[in-house]
C-alpha positions in Angstrom: 112.9 110.6 130.4 110.5 108.4 132.3 107.1 107.4 130.9 104.3 107.4 133.4 101.3 105.3 132.3 98.1 106.2 134.2 95.8 103.9 132.3 94.8 100.8 134.0 93.9 99.2 130.7 97.4 99.9 129.3 99.0 98.7 132.5 97.1 95.4 132.2 98.0 95.1 128.5 101.7 95.6 129.4 101.5 93.0 132.1 99.8 90.5 129.8 102.5 91.0 127.1 105.3 90.9 129.6 104.0 87.5 130.9 103.8 86.0 127.5 107.2 87.3 126.5 108.7 86.4 129.9 110.0 89.8 130.5 109.2 92.9 132.5 106.6 95.6 131.6 109.2 98.2 130.5 110.6 95.7 128.0 107.2 94.6 126.8 106.2 98.3 126.2 109.4 98.9 124.4 108.9 95.9 122.2 105.2 96.8 121.4 106.2 100.4 120.5 109.1 99.2 118.3 106.9 96.7 116.6 104.0 99.1 115.9 106.5 101.7 114.5 108.1 99.0 112.2 104.6 97.9 111.1 103.7 101.5 110.2 107.0 102.0 108.4 106.4 98.8 106.3 102.8 99.6 105.5 102.3 100.2 101.8 99.0 101.8 100.9 96.6 99.5 99.0 96.8 101.8 95.9 100.6 101.3 95.7 100.4 97.5 96.3 97.8 97.2 93.4 99.6 99.5 90.9 101.9 96.8 89.6 99.0 94.4 89.0 96.9 97.1 87.3 99.8 98.0 85.1 100.3 94.3 84.1 96.6 93.9 83.3 96.5 97.1 81.3 99.6 96.0 79.2 97.7 93.0 77.9 96.0 93.6 74.5 92.2 93.7 74.3 90.8 90.5 72.7 87.5 92.1 71.6 85.7 89.1 73.1 82.7 89.5 75.3 82.9 88.0 78.8 79.3 86.8 78.9 77.8 83.7 80.6 78.8 81.5 77.8 82.4 82.6 78.2 82.5 81.8 81.9 80.7 78.5 81.3 83.4 77.4 78.9 86.1 78.4 81.3 84.6 76.3 84.0 84.0 73.4 81.8 80.2 73.8 81.8 79.8 74.4 78.1 
């Protein structure tokens, strides 16, 4: 089924992409739609991306040491 784009802004964007990709507007729109769908499919929410790091940090035993200014000064070599 044909797609009729009535927005001049969308038409101009399609023309710009087509020019950069050395193709026609139809192919440019197809590529843009496929790329956006792929990007959305591959997107992993931040919460899920951070979960492995959080689990790793929580598995480490607590040292009981206080992370105060002296602690950070020692880490940076300013003791």
